[in-house]
C-alpha positions as CSV (number, residue, x, y, z in Angstrom):
1,X,0.0,0.0,0.0
2,X,1.5,3.3,-1.1
3,X,2.6,5.6,1.8
4,X,1.0,8.4,-0.3
5,X,-2.5,7.1,-0.1
6,X,-3.4,8.9,3.1
7,X,-2.0,12.4,3.3
8,X,-3.4,13.4,6.7
9,X,-2.2,11.8,9.9
10,X,-4.3,14.1,11.9
11,X,-2.1,13.7,15.0
12,X,-3.1,15.8,18.0
13,X,-0.5,18.7,18.4
14,X,2.1,18.5,21.1
15,X,0.7,21.5,23.0
16,X,-2.7,20.0,23.1
17,X,-1.4,16.7,24.3
18,X,0.5,18.4,27.1
19,X,-2.7,20.2,28.2
20,X,-4.5,16.8,28.1
21,X,-1.8,15.2,30.3
22,X,-1.9,18.0,32.9
23,X,-5.7,17.7,33.2
24,X,-5.5,13.9,33.2
25,X,-3.0,14.1,36.2
26,X,-5.2,16.5,38.1
27,X,-8.4,14.4,37.6
28,X,-6.4,11.3,38.6
29,X,-5.1,12.9,41.8
30,X,-8.6,14.1,42.7
31,X,-10.0,10.5,42.4
32,X,-7.0,9.0,44.3
33,X,-7.4,11.5,47.2
34,X,-11.1,10.8,47.5
35,X,-11.1,7.0,47.1
36,X,-7.6,5.7,47.6
37,X,-6.1,8.1,50.3
38,X,-3.3,8.8,47.8
39,X,-1.9,11.9,46.1
40,X,-0.7,10.0,43.0
41,X,-1.3,11.6,39.7
42,X,-0.9,8.4,37.7
43,X,-2.1,5.4,39.8
44,X,-5.5,3.8,39.2
45,X,-6.3,5.5,35.9
46,X,-5.7,5.1,32.2
47,X,-6.7,6.7,28.9
48,X,-9.4,4.8,27.1
49,X,-11.6,5.4,24.0
50,X,-10.1,6.8,20.8
51,X,-7.3,8.6,22.7
52,X,-6.3,5.5,24.5
53,X,-6.2,3.5,21.2
54,X,-4.1,6.3,19.6
55,X,-6.8,6.9,16.9
56,X,-8.1,10.2,18.2
57,X,-7.9,13.5,16.3
58,X,-8.0,17.1,17.6
59,X,-11.8,17.3,17.7
60,X,-12.2,14.1,19.7
61,X,-13.3,14.0,23.4
62,X,-10.8,12.5,25.8
63,X,-11.9,9.4,27.7
64,X,-10.4,8.4,31.0
65,X,-11.1,5.3,33.1
66,X,-10.5,5.7,36.9
67,X,-10.4,2.7,39.2
68,X,-12.5,2.7,42.3
69,X,-11.8,0.3,45.2
70,X,-13.8,-3.0,45.3
71,X,-15.5,-2.2,48.7
72,X,-17.1,0.8,47.0
73,X,-18.7,-1.6,44.5
74,X,-20.3,-3.6,47.2
75,X,-21.5,-0.4,49.0
76,X,-23.1,1.1,45.9
77,X,-24.5,-2.3,44.7
78,X,-26.4,-2.9,47.8
79,X,-27.5,0.6,48.6
80,X,-31.1,1.5,48.4
81,X,-32.1,3.2,45.2
82,X,-29.9,3.8,42.1
83,X,-26.4,3.0,43.5
84,X,-24.9,3.6,40.1
85,X,-26.2,7.1,40.0
86,X,-24.9,7.7,43.6
87,X,-21.4,6.5,42.6
88,X,-21.4,8.9,39.6
89,X,-22.4,11.7,41.9
90,X,-19.6,10.9,44.4
91,X,-17.0,10.9,41.6
92,X,-18.5,14.1,40.2
93,X,-18.1,15.8,43.5
94,X,-14.5,14.7,43.9
95,X,-13.6,16.1,40.4
96,X,-15.6,19.3,41.1
97,X,-13.4,20.0,44.1
98,X,-10.5,20.3,41.7
99,X,-12.3,21.9,38.8
100,X,-14.9,24.1,40.5
101,X,-15.0,26.6,37.6
102,X,-15.5,24.0,34.9
103,X,-18.8,22.5,33.9
104,X,-18.8,19.1,35.6
105,X,-21.8,16.8,35.4
106,X,-22.8,13.1,35.7
107,X,-24.3,11.7,32.5
108,X,-25.5,8.1,32.4
109,X,-22.2,6.3,32.6
110,X,-19.6,9.0,32.9
111,X,-18.7,12.3,34.4
112,X,-18.4,15.0,31.7
113,X,-16.0,17.9,32.2
114,X,-16.1,20.8,29.8
115,X,-13.1,23.2,30.2
116,X,-13.0,26.9,29.4
117,X,-11.2,26.2,26.1
118,X,-14.0,23.7,25.2
119,X,-11.8,20.6,25.6
120,X,-14.0,17.8,26.9
121,X,-13.2,14.9,29.2
122,X,-15.4,11.9,29.9
123,X,-14.4,10.1,33.1
124,X,-15.6,6.5,33.6
125,X,-15.4,5.1,37.1
126,X,-14.8,1.4,37.1
127,X,-13.9,-1.6,39.2
128,X,-11.0,-3.8,38.0
129,X,-11.9,-7.6,37.8
130,X,-9.3,-10.2,36.7
131,X,-10.9,-12.9,34.5
132,X,-9.8,-16.6,34.2
133,X,-7.3,-15.7,31.4
134,X,-5.6,-13.2,33.7
135,X,-6.9,-10.2,31.7
136,X,-8.2,-7.2,33.6
137,X,-11.8,-6.4,32.8
138,X,-13.7,-3.4,34.3
139,X,-17.2,-3.2,35.7
140,X,-18.7,0.3,35.3
141,X,-22.0,1.9,36.3
142,X,-24.9,2.7,34.0
143,X,-27.4,4.8,35.9
144,X,-30.1,4.5,33.1
145,X,-33.2,2.5,33.6
146,X,-32.9,2.2,37.3
147,X,-29.2,1.4,37.3
148,X,-27.0,-1.7,36.4
149,X,-23.4,-2.7,35.9
150,X,-21.7,-3.2,32.5
151,X,-18.3,-4.6,31.5
152,X,-15.5,-3.2,29.3
153,X,-12.0,-4.5,28.3
154,X,-10.0,-1.5,27.1
155,X,-6.6,-2.9,27.7
156,X,-7.2,-5.9,25.3
157,X,-8.5,-3.5,22.7
158,X,-5.5,-1.1,23.0
159,X,-3.1,-4.0,22.8
160,X,-4.7,-5.4,19.6
161,X,-4.8,-2.0,17.9
162,X,-1.2,-1.3,18.9
163,X,0.1,-4.6,17.6
164,X,-1.7,-4.3,14.3
165,X,-0.7,-0.7,13.9
166,X,2.9,-1.7,14.3
167,X,2.7,-4.5,11.8
168,X,1.0,-2.2,9.3
169,X,3.7,0.5,9.6
170,X,1.1,2.9,11.0
171,X,-1.6,2.3,8.4
172,X,-4.3,1.2,10.9
173,X,-4.2,4.4,13.1
174,X,-3.7,6.7,10.1
175,X,-6.8,5.3,8.4
176,X,-8.9,5.5,11.6
177,X,-7.9,9.2,12.0
178,X,-8.6,10.0,8.4
179,X,-12.1,8.6,8.6
180,X,-12.7,10.7,11.8
181,X,-11.5,13.8,9.9
182,X,-14.0,13.2,7.1
183,X,-16.8,12.5,9.7
184,X,-16.1,15.7,11.6
185,X,-15.9,17.9,8.6
186,X,-18.5,16.5,6.2
187,X,-20.9,14.4,8.3
188,X,-21.3,16.4,11.6
189,X,-25.0,15.7,11.8
190,X,-24.5,12.0,11.8
191,X,-23.4,9.7,14.7
192,X,-20.5,7.4,14.1
193,X,-18.7,6.0,17.1
194,X,-14.9,5.7,17.3
195,X,-14.9,2.1,18.3
196,X,-16.9,1.1,15.2
197,X,-14.4,3.0,13.0
198,X,-11.5,1.3,14.7
199,X,-13.1,-2.1,14.6
200,X,-14.0,-1.9,10.9
201,X,-10.6,-0.7,9.8
202,X,-8.9,-3.4,12.0
203,X,-10.8,-6.1,10.1
204,X,-10.7,-4.5,6.7
205,X,-6.9,-3.8,6.3
206,X,-6.1,-7.5,7.0
207,X,-2.3,-7.7,6.5
208,X,-1.9,-4.5,4.4
209,X,0.8,-2.0,5.5
210,X,2.3,1.3,4.5
211,X,5.2,0.7,2.0
212,X,6.8,2.7,-0.8
213,X,5.8,-0.1,-3.2
214,X,2.5,-2.0,-3.8
215,X,2.3,-5.1,-1.6
216,X,0.7,-7.4,-4.1
217,X,-0.9,-7.5,-7.6
218,X,-4.5,-7.5,-6.3
219,X,-4.0,-4.2,-4.5
220,X,-2.2,-2.8,-7.5
221,X,-5.4,-3.0,-9.5
222,X,-7.5,-0.9,-7.2
223,X,-6.9,2.1,-4.8
224,X,-6.6,1.5,-1.1
225,X,-9.8,3.5,-0.6
226,X,-11.7,1.3,-3.1
227,X,-10.5,-1.8,-1.2
228,X,-11.9,-0.5,2.0
229,X,-15.2,0.2,0.3
230,X,-15.3,-3.2,-1.3
231,X,-14.8,-4.8,2.1
232,X,-17.6,-2.7,3.5
233,X,-19.9,-3.8,0.7
234,X,-18.8,-7.4,1.1
235,X,-19.9,-7.6,4.7
236,X,-23.0,-5.5,4.4
237,X,-25.3,-8.2,3.1
238,X,-26.0,-6.3,-0.1
239,X,-26.8,-3.2,1.8
240,X,-29.9,-4.8,3.5
241,X,-28.5,-5.3,7.0
242,X,-25.6,-4.0,9.0
243,X,-23.1,-6.7,9.9
244,X,-22.1,-8.0,13.3
245,X,-18.7,-6.5,14.4
246,X,-16.6,-7.2,17.4
247,X,-14.1,-4.9,19.1
248,X,-10.4,-5.8,18.5
249,X,-8.8,-7.8,21.3
250,X,-11.8,-7.9,23.6
251,X,-14.1,-9.3,20.9
252,X,-17.0,-7.6,22.6
253,X,-20.0,-7.2,20.2
254,X,-20.8,-3.8,18.8
255,X,-24.2,-2.3,17.9
256,X,-23.8,-1.2,14.2
257,X,-27.4,-0.4,13.6
258,X,-27.1,3.4,14.0
259,X,-23.6,3.9,12.6
260,X,-23.3,1.6,9.6
261,X,-24.8,3.8,6.9
262,X,-22.7,6.9,7.6
263,X,-19.6,4.8,7.6
264,X,-20.6,3.7,4.1
265,X,-21.1,7.3,3.1
266,X,-17.6,8.2,4.3
267,X,-16.0,5.3,2.5
268,X,-17.8,6.2,-0.8
269,X,-16.5,9.7,-0.4
270,X,-13.0,8.5,0.1
271,X,-13.2,6.1,-2.9
């Protein structure tokens, strides 16, 4: 695959990444002080979402997962009423103590922070759980419909994306960012989640990679963008139904019903 196919890497500028890191550390410290009796700015937290998978662009929100002690899970599970909502409120209050002048609010599953420069963080409180394979999964609160707990596996997803991006000489992440750029400039009225973009590209590029020469004769016959579109059409059941996709690494199923058509619009525009 020619290295000239995608011209825009859409990498977040260094100054912006430094600002993200400073705020990440302050949020982490606020959570650790409230729940872990610690002043650490790095323990019990990690970047998740597009930023954690290294596929975000400058317009993306920043997602953070913060770990909460297991005894808090038991307390909020067996509390009367919506314990998930109460946990979110407790996390919100801890963050608001640090960012009292910012807009901080609980919203369903996360705490949303909007800073004065309009950068947005979404903070997901979660409880680490080691599964039988030794992988760390996370239980997180969903305060909707009376409250329940859900599961996520961001570390497996990040590992899978990182390994395939390395083997493709950066093609995976560059493609994911390019699709986001088109989404955010030409399809702003549509919803298209980052994890669906990343999961589709992860499956679509197979063993392709950036190189200064074409990798095989089949790819020589068509552009890279056309190959992406052909794969989309191949798994779209002739356009009648969206396919079943799973997130890289975690293999957790994704709901493609709301996003699939706009992904097709973007791929057609690219091709």
